[in-house]
C-alpha positions in Angstrom: -0.1 -0.1 -0.2 2.9 2.3 0.9 4.6 1.7 -2.4 1.6 2.2 -4.5 0.8 5.6 -2.8 4.8 6.6 -3.5 4.5 5.2 -7.0 1.1 7.9 -7.4 3.4 11.0 -5.5 5.9 10.4 -8.5 3.3 10.1 -11.2 1.6 13.3 -9.7 4.7 15.1 -9.6 5.3 14.8 -13.5 4.3 18.2 -14.9 1.1 18.7 -17.3 1.6 19.4 -20.8 -1.0 22.1 -21.4 -1.6 23.3 -25.0 1.0 22.9 -27.6 2.6 21.0 -25.4 3.5 23.5 -22.6 4.5 22.4 -19.3 2.6 23.4 -16.6 5.3 24.5 -13.5 4.1 26.4 -10.7 5.1 29.9 -10.1 8.2 30.0 -8.8 12.2 32.1 -8.5 15.1 30.8 -9.5 17.0 28.1 -11.2 15.4 24.8 -10.6 11.4 25.9 -11.7 13.5 27.0 -15.2 15.2 23.5 -15.3 12.0 21.7 -13.9 10.2 23.7 -17.1 13.0 22.4 -19.4 13.1 19.0 -18.3 9.0 18.8 -19.0 9.5 20.1 -22.3 8.3 17.6 -25.1 10.4 15.7 -27.4 12.7 18.4 -29.4 11.9 21.1 -28.1 13.4 19.8 -24.1 16.7 20.2 -26.4 15.9 23.6 -27.9 15.1 24.9 -24.2 18.4 23.9 -23.1 20.3 24.9 -25.9 18.4 28.9 -25.1 19.0 28.4 -21.4 22.8 27.6 -22.0 23.0 30.4 -24.1 21.3 32.6 -22.1 23.7 31.9 -19.3 26.8 32.1 -21.0 25.5 35.3 -22.8 24.2 37.1 -19.4 26.4 35.2 -16.5 24.4 37.2 -13.9 21.1 36.5 -15.2 18.0 35.6 -12.9 15.3 32.8 -13.5 11.9 32.1 -12.7 8.9 30.7 -14.2 5.3 32.6 -14.3 2.2 31.5 -16.2 4.1 28.4 -17.4 6.9 30.4 -18.9 10.5 30.7 -17.8 11.4 34.2 -17.4 15.0 35.7 -17.3 16.2 38.9 -16.1 18.5 41.3 -14.9 18.5 42.4 -11.0 17.3 45.9 -10.8 16.9 46.0 -14.8 13.9 43.9 -14.6 13.0 40.6 -17.0 14.2 41.0 -20.6 13.3 37.4 -21.9 10.8 34.3 -21.7 10.1 31.3 -23.9 6.9 29.0 -24.2 5.8 26.0 -26.1 3.4 25.9 -29.0 2.7 22.6 -30.9 5.3 23.4 -33.9 7.6 25.6 -32.6 9.3 27.3 -29.1 8.4 31.2 -29.1 11.5 33.1 -27.4 9.8 36.5 -26.6 12.0 40.0 -26.3 9.9 41.9 -23.8 11.8 45.0 -25.5 12.4 43.3 -28.8 11.7 46.5 -31.0 14.2 48.3 -29.6 16.8 45.2 -30.6 19.0 46.1 -33.7 18.3 44.2 -36.1 14.7 43.5 -34.8 13.6 39.7 -33.9 11.4 39.0 -37.0 8.4 38.3 -35.8 5.9 41.5 -34.5 3.5 41.2 -31.7 0.1 43.1 -31.0 2.0 44.8 -28.5 4.2 47.9 -29.7 7.6 46.9 -27.9 7.7 43.3 -27.8 9.2 41.3 -30.8 9.5 37.3 -31.0 11.7 34.6 -32.5 10.2 31.3 -33.3 12.4 28.2 -33.4 10.8 25.1 -35.5 11.9 21.6 -35.4 14.5 21.4 -38.2 15.4 25.3 -37.9 19.2 25.7 -36.9 19.8 28.1 -34.6 22.0 31.2 -35.3 23.8 31.6 -32.1 25.7 34.5 -32.9 22.4 36.5 -33.7 20.4 35.2 -30.6 23.4 35.8 -28.2 23.4 39.4 -30.0 19.7 40.2 -29.1 19.9 38.1 -25.7 22.8 40.8 -24.8 21.2 43.8 -26.5 17.9 43.0 -24.4 19.8 42.3 -21.0 21.4 45.7 -21.3 18.0 47.4 -21.7 15.5 48.8 -19.1 13.2 45.2 -18.5 9.8 45.0 -17.5 8.4 44.2 -13.8 5.9 41.8 -14.7 5.8 40.1 -11.4 
């Protein structure tokens, strides 16, 4: 009986995948919830999440991390949040909160004037140089205080 209860707890601890395969992760600050989100990303999206997280940490060594609204966010202490990413059915959406100020601006517009997106599809090569440039620029701008 006790073994069955332990097995149920382990099963219950696995994050639920929401629409598009986006992991449902509780609101929390720090690296651990972001790593839990990445570990729960389905299939090829997990590799994209690991790649993005590593590139962000290399580019902005003092980055702070949090999960809100089932999305990992990255920011700089005292400057706010500059980036998040989220799973959709056919791509991972990288959100630059002040992306309209980046040069060149990320390719996908938003209904929010300042926000720009970069989508990563399954077989897309990731241009680390361009992405690192956007990450660096975004981290140096005043960010958003979302939460």
